[in-house]
TINUVEX-632841 format. One record per residue (C-alpha): residue in three letters; y, z, x. Coordinates in steps of 0.25 Angstrom, whole numbers, plus 5000, padded with zeros to 4 digits. Layout:
BEGIN
ALAYZX/...
***
This chain:
BEGIN
MET504351054982/VAL503550954991/ASP503250794985/SER502450724993/HIS502850594989/ASN504150534989/ASP504450394994/ILE506050394994/LEU505950355009/THR505350205003/ALA506350204992/SER507450235001/ILE507250105008/GLU506950014997/LYS508050054991/ASN508950065003/VAL509550215001/GLN509450335009/MET508650465003/ASP509850535009/GLN510750484998/ASP511050514984/LEU509850404977/LYS509850474964/GLY509650334954/LYS508950264966/THR507850354970/HIS507150474966/SER507350554978/ASP508550564989/LEU508750684997/LYS509550774989/ARG508750744976/PHE507550794984/LYS508250924989/GLU508750934973/ALA507350914968/GLY506851044977/VAL506050954986/ASP505651034999/ILE504550945005/GLN504550785004/LEU503350695009/PHE504150575010/SER503350445007/VAL503150335019/TRP502950215011/SER502750065011/ASP501749955004/GLY500749895009/ASP501549765012/LYS502549825021/THR502549775034/ALA502549855046/PRO502249985037/TYR502150085049/GLN503450045051/TRP504150065036/ALA503450195037/ASN504150235049/ARG505450175043/GLU505250265031/ILE505150385040/ASP506350345047/THR507050345034/LEU506750505032/TYR507050545044/ALA508350485044/VAL508750565031/ALA508250685037/GLN509050665049/ARG510250635040/ASN510050765031/PRO509450865041/ASP509950975031/LYS509250905020/ILE507750855023/ALA507050885036/ILE505450785040/VAL504550895043/LYS503050895048/ASN502251005042/VAL502351095031/SER503051215040/GLN504151115042/SER504151095028/VAL504351235023/VAL505451255034/VAL506251125031/ALA506151175016/LYS506551315016/GLN507651255024/LYS508151175010/LYS507751045017/ILE506750945012/ALA505550935022/ALA505150805024/MET503950735026/PHE503250585026/GLY502150535018/LEU501550385022/GLU501250325010/GLY500050235014/GLY499150215027/HIS499650075029/MET500950125035/ILE500050175047/GLU499550025050/ASP498350075053/ASN498550155066/LEU498350305067/ASP499450305079/ASN500650265066/LEU499950385058/ASN500250485069/LYS501550425071/LEU501850445057/TYR501350585058/GLU502250625067/ARG503350565060/GLY503050675047/VAL502050595041/ARG501350695033/TYR500250635022/MET499950465023/THR499450415009/LEU498150335014/THR498450195008/TRP499550174999/ASN499350074987/ASN498849964998/SER497550005006/THR497750015021/SER496449955031/TRP495950085030/ALA496050145017/THR496150075002/SER497150134993/ALA496950154979/MET497550024974/TYR496549954981/GLU495450034978/SER495750024963/THR496149864962/PRO494849804962/ALA495649664965/LEU496149724978/ILE494649754981/ALA494249614979/LYS495349544986/GLU495249644998/PRO493849714999/ARG493749825009/GLN493249965012/LEU493850065001/GLY494350195008/LEU494650235022/ASN493950165032/ASP493750235046/PHE495150195050/GLY495550275038/LYS494750395039/ARG495250405054/VAL496650405047/VAL496450505038/GLN495850585049/ARG497050565058/MET498050625046/ASN497050725047/GLN497450765061/LEU498850745060/GLY499050825047/MET499450705038/LEU499050715024/VAL497950615019/ASP498550555008/LEU497750514996/SER498850434987/HIS498550304985/VAL497250294991/GLY495950234985/GLU494850314980/LYS494050284991/THR495050305000/PHE495350444995/TRP493850484995/ASP493750435009/ALA495150515014/ILE494550645007/ASN493250635014/THR494050605028/THR494950705027/THR495050845032/LYS496350895027/PRO496850915012/VAL497250775007/LEU498650734999/VAL498750644988/SER500250624988/HIS500650554977/SER499450524964/ASN499150584952/CYS497850584943/TYR496950474940/ALA496350544928/ILE497750554921/CYS498450414927/PRO497050324930/VAL497950244941/PHE497550204955/ARG498450294962/ASN498050434955/LEU496950524959/LYS495550534952/ASP494950684948/ASP494050674959/GLN494950624969/ILE495850744963/LYS494650844965/ALA494450794979/VAL495750824982/GLY495750954978/LYS494350994985/ASN495150934997/GLY496251034997/GLY497350914994/VAL498550884984/ILE498950784974/GLN500350754974/LEU500950704959/ASN501350564959/PHE502650554951/TYR502350394947/SER502350384933/GLY501150274933/PHE500250384941/ILE500550484929/ASP500550414916/SER499350304915/THR500250234905/PHE501450224913/LYS501050094922/LYS500949994910/LYS502250034906/GLU502850014921/ALA502349884924/LYS503049834910/PHE504249894915/PHE504149824929/LEU503749694923/SER504849684913/HIS505849704927/THR504949594935/LYS506049514940/GLU506949624946/LEU505549704951/ASP505449564959/SER506849544962/LEU506949674969/LYS505549664977/LYS506049534983/THR507149604989/GLY505849674998/MET505949794991/GLN504449854987/GLN503949854973/GLU503850004971/TYR505350024975/ALA505849884965/MET505149954955/SER505850084956/ILE507150004956/LEU506749954942/THR506350084938/SER507850144940/LYS508550014935/TYR507750014923/ALA507650164921/ASP507650194903/GLU506550084905/ALA505750134916/ASN505950274912/ALA505050254897/ASN503850224903/ARG503850364911/PRO502950484909/PRO503350634908/LEU503250724916/SER502150804911/ALA501350684914/LEU501450704929/LEU501050854927/ASP499650814920/HIS499250754933/LEU499650884941/ASP498750954930/HIS497750864932/ILE497650884947/VAL497751054945/GLN496751054935/LEU495650974944/ILE495951034957/GLY497151134955/VAL498551164958/ASP498451164972/HIS498251014973/VAL499450954967/GLY500950924971/MET502050824970/GLY501950694976/SER503250634967/ASP503050474974/PHE504650474969/ASP505350344976/GLY504050294975/ILE503750274960/THR504650204951/SER504150304939/ALA504150454937/PRO503850534927/ARG505250554916/GLU505550684922/LEU505550654936/GLU506850564940/ASP506650594953/VAL506550714963/THR507350804956/ASP506450824946/TYR505450884953/PRO505851034948/LEU505350964933/ILE504150974939/THR504151104943/LYS504551144928/ALA503551074922/LEU502551144931/LEU503151264926/GLU503151234912/LYS501651184914/GLY501251334918/TYR501051314932/SER501451424941/LYS502451414951/LYS501251454963/ASP500651324957/ILE501951244956/ASN502551274970/LYS500851234976/ILE501151094966/LEU502751074969/GLY502251074984/GLY501451194990/ASN500151094987/PHE500650994997/LEU501051075009/ARG499751155008/VAL499051005009/LEU500150965021/ARG499851115028/GLY498351095028/ASN498550965032/GLU499350995046/ASN498850995059/LYS498551145064/GLU498551105078/
***
């Protein structure tokens, strides 16, 4: 089992907890529950929003967090840097941990920072988060006419952005195309020489939001040999969810504002309220079958070799009703068997496809 995107590092800092504690009821994940869930390899997201000062320093703080956890728990988790090490650690019944940098702004326009983060175990970088960088435009920017009018700029990758992609290819760091604008997507596809990753996104044809991939993009990922890892966020699964969620948070505006005034980033303030008013929030969540509709759509377009799981647990406020936390991963296996997927194909979906792409990016020198 491989999950390409989990935000427990940010959640640990924002909620002032440690992931090797029992965090049930506070987070989607903790070290004990990863093992209960059957997770073998976890890509831990390193994230900050575009307003964070000194984002490179923040990225290293999050990386330090996991190194500290691994040092305290050498029998349970180890930080690895390639597929071979991952397999060895997984066979030892420990979690093999790597990092994914969620947002190119955290390299601060400096390729040397990219090199240093790779050395620390970052094995993919999402070219943008919702904010654009100086060298790449995000999906949020490209899909928002008001933003384009307010801050007009070149869409897609500029020359430095293409150099970033080329350097990632040289290092063996996966180019992650979640969050990026369509123009950036196509520029990256046409620049990369390695299979790409889409670490936590779904299908626009089913749920037309800016964060999901259109069919021509899905086909391009298939042609490139890459993999699309499904996001569990209800708003990227069910097209009716966002209106319901907006109504929920509107009814709790005062509490949301109060949490944000403490310095908490908005996404985590929202997750606090979702937990506090669980019954109210749960009524808005789609079923697990709706997530698997996205999987089926990708399989129908480009085959079973190009889809996997990138939950976004601890970075989302809502997941399908059956998926309360990481320990519910086995329900996905059960549902895939019931839908008629073979064990061979399920092994690909639950990790094999991601490892193929990671291996295809590794520097053979």
